[in-house]
C-alpha positions in Angstrom: 0.3 -0.1 -0.1 1.0 3.4 -0.8 -1.3 5.7 0.8 -0.1 8.3 2.8 -1.5 8.9 6.3 -2.7 11.9 8.3 -1.6 11.4 12.1 -2.2 14.0 15.2 1.1 14.5 16.7 2.6 16.0 19.6 5.5 18.1 19.4 5.5 19.9 22.8 2.5 21.3 25.4 -0.3 22.2 23.5 1.4 21.7 20.0 -0.6 18.5 18.8 -0.7 19.1 14.7 -1.6 16.9 11.7 1.2 15.1 10.3 1.1 13.5 6.5 3.1 10.3 6.6 4.1 7.8 5.0 2.9 4.7 6.6 5.9 2.2 4.9 5.9 -1.4 3.9 3.7 -3.3 6.2 5.9 -6.2 8.3 5.4 -9.2 8.2 2.8 -10.9 11.0 1.6 -7.5 10.9 -2.0 -5.7 10.0 -2.6 -2.7 8.4 -5.8 -0.7 10.0 -7.8 2.1 8.6 -8.7 4.8 11.4 -12.4 4.0 12.3 -12.4 5.7 15.6 -10.7 7.1 18.7 -11.8 8.0 22.5 -9.6 10.7 23.7 -8.4 9.9 26.7 -7.2 11.4 30.3 -3.6 10.4 29.9 -3.9 11.8 26.1 -5.2 14.9 27.6 -2.2 15.2 30.0 -0.1 14.8 26.7 -1.8 17.6 25.0 -1.4 19.6 28.1 2.0 19.3 29.4 4.0 16.7 27.1 3.8 13.8 29.9 1.8 11.8 32.2 2.9 11.2 35.5 6.8 9.8 35.0 6.3 9.6 31.2 7.8 12.2 29.3 7.2 12.9 25.7 11.1 13.3 24.3 10.0 13.2 20.5 7.5 13.7 18.6 4.4 11.0 19.5 1.2 10.4 17.6 -1.3 9.9 20.4 -3.9 7.6 20.9 -4.8 4.3 22.3 -8.5 4.4 22.4 -9.2 3.1 18.9 -11.1 0.8 16.6 -10.4 0.7 13.2 -11.3 -1.8 9.7 -8.2 -4.4 8.7 -7.1 -2.7 5.0 -4.1 -5.2 4.6 -2.7 -8.4 6.5 1.0 -9.3 6.4 2.7 -12.6 5.5 1.9 -15.2 8.3 -1.0 -13.6 9.6 -4.2 -16.1 10.3 -7.5 -15.9 11.1 -7.3 -12.1 10.0 -8.8 -10.8 6.5 -9.1 -6.9 4.9 -12.9 -5.5 5.4 -12.8 -7.3 9.2 -13.7 -4.3 12.1 -11.8 -4.7 15.0 -11.7 -3.0 18.4 -7.5 -2.4 19.3 -6.1 -3.9 22.4 -3.1 -1.5 22.5 -1.1 -3.7 24.5 1.5 -5.6 23.0 2.7 -8.1 25.7 5.7 -10.2 25.3 4.4 -13.4 26.6 7.4 -14.9 28.1 8.6 -12.6 30.8 7.7 -14.0 34.7 4.4 -11.2 34.9 3.3 -12.7 31.6 3.5 -16.5 33.1 1.8 -15.1 35.7 -1.2 -14.2 34.1 -0.6 -10.3 34.8 -0.1 -9.4 31.3 -0.8 -6.1 32.1 2.9 -5.6 34.2 4.5 -7.3 31.7 8.4 -6.5 32.1 8.5 -6.0 28.3 5.6 -4.4 27.2 5.0 -1.7 24.4 1.8 0.9 24.9 0.5 2.4 21.8 0.4 6.2 21.9 3.1 6.0 25.7 6.2 7.9 26.4 6.6 4.8 28.7 9.5 3.8 26.6 11.8 5.4 24.0 11.7 5.3 21.1 8.2 5.8 22.0 4.9 3.7 21.1 3.1 5.7 18.7 -0.6 5.1 18.6 -3.7 5.2 16.6 -4.8 8.9 16.2 -3.9 8.4 12.3 -5.4 7.8 9.4 -3.9 4.4 9.1 -1.3 2.6 11.6 -0.2 -1.3 12.3 -0.8 -3.6 14.7 -0.1 -7.2 15.8 -3.0 -9.8 15.2 -3.0 -10.6 18.9 -4.5 -6.6 19.2 -7.1 -7.1 17.4 -10.6 -8.0 18.8 -12.8 -8.8 15.6 -16.3 -7.0 15.9 -19.5 -7.1 14.2 -20.1 -4.8 11.1 -23.3 -3.8 12.9 -21.3 -1.9 15.7 -19.9 1.8 15.8 -16.4 2.1 15.8 -17.0 4.4 18.2 -18.6 1.3 20.8 -15.4 -0.7 19.7 -13.1 2.0 20.5 -13.9 2.9 23.7 -13.7 -1.4 25.4 -10.2 0.3 26.2 -11.5 2.5 29.3 -14.2 -0.3 29.6 -11.2 -2.8 30.1 -9.6 -0.7 32.6 -12.2 -0.2 34.7 -13.0 -4.1 34.7 -9.7 -4.4 35.9 -9.8 -1.9 38.7 -13.0 -3.5 40.0 -11.3 -7.1 39.4 -8.3 -5.3 41.9 -11.1 -4.0 44.5 -12.0 -7.8 45.5 -15.1 -8.8 46.2 -17.8 -5.9 46.0 -21.0 -7.4 45.9 -23.4 -5.3 49.2 -20.8 -3.2 49.1 -20.8 1.0 49.5 -18.7 2.0 46.5 -17.6 5.8 46.6 -15.7 7.1 43.3 -13.2 10.2 43.3 -13.3 12.0 39.7 -16.5 11.2 37.6 -14.5 11.7 34.3 -14.7 8.5 31.5 -12.8 6.5 33.7 -14.7 6.8 36.6 -18.6 6.8 35.1 -16.9 3.3 33.7 -16.0 2.4 36.8 -19.5 2.9 38.1 -21.0 0.8 35.9 -18.7 -1.8 36.4 -19.0 -1.9 39.8 -22.9 -1.8 39.4 -22.4 -5.2 37.7 -20.3 -6.4 39.9 -22.8 -6.4 42.8 -22.2 -2.9 44.4 -25.3 -2.0 46.4 -24.3 1.7 46.8 -22.4 4.3 44.5 -21.6 8.1 45.5 -19.7 9.7 43.1 -17.2 12.6 44.1 -15.9 15.4 42.6 -15.4 19.4 42.0 -17.5 19.6 39.0 -21.0 20.1 38.7 -21.4 19.1 35.2 -19.7 15.5 35.6 -22.1 14.7 38.7 -25.2 15.4 37.2 -23.9 12.7 34.4 -22.9 10.5 36.7 -26.5 11.0 38.2 -28.3 10.3 35.2 -26.1 7.3 34.6 -27.0 5.8 37.8 -25.2 7.1 40.7 -26.8 6.7 44.0 -25.0 10.0 45.2 -23.7 12.7 43.5 -21.4 15.0 46.3 -19.7 18.4 45.0 -16.7 18.9 47.2 -15.1 21.9 45.1 -15.8 24.0 48.6 -12.4 22.1 50.1 -14.4 19.9 52.7 -11.4 17.7 53.8 -14.2 14.8 55.4 -16.8 13.6 53.2 -20.1 12.6 55.6 -21.4 9.4 55.7 -24.6 10.8 56.1 -24.3 12.8 52.6 -22.4 9.6 51.0 -25.1 7.7 52.2 -23.4 5.6 55.2 -19.7 4.3 55.7 -18.0 3.8 52.6 -16.3 -0.2 52.0 -14.3 0.7 48.7 -13.4 3.9 47.7 -11.5 4.6 43.7 -9.4 7.0 43.5 -9.6 8.3 39.5 -9.0 12.0 39.6 -5.4 11.8 39.1 -4.7 14.0 41.8 -3.1 14.1 45.6 -6.6 15.8 46.7 -8.4 13.0 45.9 -6.2 10.5 47.0 -6.0 11.8 50.4 -9.6 12.5 50.5 -10.1 8.7 49.4 -8.5 7.5 52.6 -10.0 9.7 54.5 -13.4 9.2 53.5 -13.0 5.1 53.4 -13.9 3.1 56.6 -11.8 1.1 58.9 -10.8 -1.6 57.5 -11.7 -0.6 53.7 -10.6 -0.8 50.3 -8.6 2.6 48.3 -8.0 1.6 44.8 -5.8 3.5 42.7 -6.6 4.2 39.0 -5.8 7.9 38.7 -2.1 8.5 36.8 -1.3 10.9 40.0 1.9 13.4 39.3 5.3 12.3 38.9 7.6 12.2 41.6 6.5 11.9 45.1 3.1 13.4 46.8 1.8 13.9 50.1 0.0 11.0 51.4 -1.7 10.4 55.0 0.0 7.2 55.3 -0.9 7.4 59.0 -4.6 6.6 58.3 -3.8 3.8 55.9 -2.0 2.6 59.0 -4.3 3.8 62.0 -7.7 2.4 59.5 -5.9 -0.9 58.7 -6.6 -0.1 55.1 -5.8 -2.0 51.7 -4.0 0.4 49.4 -4.2 -1.2 46.1 -2.5 -0.2 42.7 -4.0 -0.9 38.9 -2.3 -0.4 35.7 -4.3 -0.9 33.0 -5.5 -3.9 32.1 -5.2 -7.8 31.3 -7.6 -10.6 29.6 -10.3 -7.8 30.5 -9.8 -6.8 27.1 -12.0 -9.3 25.5 -14.1 -9.1 28.5 -14.8 -5.5 27.7 -15.5 -6.1 24.0 -17.7 -8.7 24.8 -20.0 -7.0 27.2 -20.3 -4.4 24.4 -21.1 -6.4 21.5 -24.0 -7.6 24.1 -24.7 -4.4 24.7 -24.5 -5.5 28.8 -22.6 -2.2 28.9 -23.8 0.8 26.4 -20.7 2.8 26.4 -22.9 5.8 23.7 -24.2 7.3 26.7 -20.7 8.5 27.9 -19.5 10.2 24.3 -21.3 13.9 24.1 -19.2 14.8 21.2 -17.6 13.5 18.3 -15.0 14.9 15.9 -13.3 13.9 12.9 -9.8 13.4 13.3 -8.9 16.4 11.3 -9.8 18.4 13.6 -7.8 16.7 16.1 -6.3 19.8 18.2 -10.0 21.5 18.2 -11.4 17.7 19.6 -8.5 17.8 22.5 -9.7 21.7 23.3 -13.1 20.5 23.8 -12.4 17.2 25.9 -10.6 19.4 28.2 -13.8 21.7 28.9 -15.4 19.4 31.3 -17.9 22.1 31.3 -19.4 20.8 27.8 -17.5 17.3 27.4 -17.5 13.6 29.3 -16.2 11.7 26.3 -14.5 12.8 22.8 -14.7 10.6 20.2 -12.3 11.2 17.2 -13.8 9.7 14.2 -12.7 8.8 10.4 -14.9 11.6 8.6 
């Protein structure tokens, strides 16, 4: 294929450009996809604003995008089970499959992982916000032609939410609080409800996302923009058994630790600022809390696709705007405005 590709490429903070590139010759064992849709993630927005997310710093031009779907347009040699015309949801993870963590079944902690649209390694692994991009067959999960590309693209954030809920342990009948009402927070809310959470409280500092959370089924939505240090049990609907920190802020983590009951669990999902941050560690000790990290996802990606295809979780409810890939810079600016958007999705046209 000699078609040129247009890619949303980050060069510096708030310097996102549409760059024309030559995809090159398709390598053996790879497939080439035409971009179908891509969700703009919170980490994409961190890269856009700061050219970094957490400890991952952009040191070379980076094509963003890891929530993507597309149509296969070519297959390399030694590829079985995929053909041009197949629609797929793309798992952005490339696991080695051979390291100790992979053999343990914890592929998300793969010691040799490459992740699309991430600066975690140098050279960076380029992302999927490109009109043409390549992937391995293992990254491609076929979906019905009737499924919108936008739904298939959101399997990735749903997989993040499913993995986080799994890390929390048994939550049937539990009171769950989520600190951060962005897309991952909302999907975690839906995943927690599916896992049997009895009462769900959403906490945020912005009114619009909290209203959206209520519309999706939150039992309580609490605005802490006034800087309340303690989350009142009465307002939350009783003692909190499990708290998910999704905001990616030290204040959110501190609030989650303080709010959860004695003997409760705090799960960290949000990508916190790089380096050291203040944590109320004495509360973790004195309340004997379980503080658990959660990083991306493993086999939950296939589960996420299956749930979306079956209609068990309707990710379309989160999409508040769609913009063509050629308008990516403006779409990113829209996604930054939480008063106007929850989930912004890029489309092929």
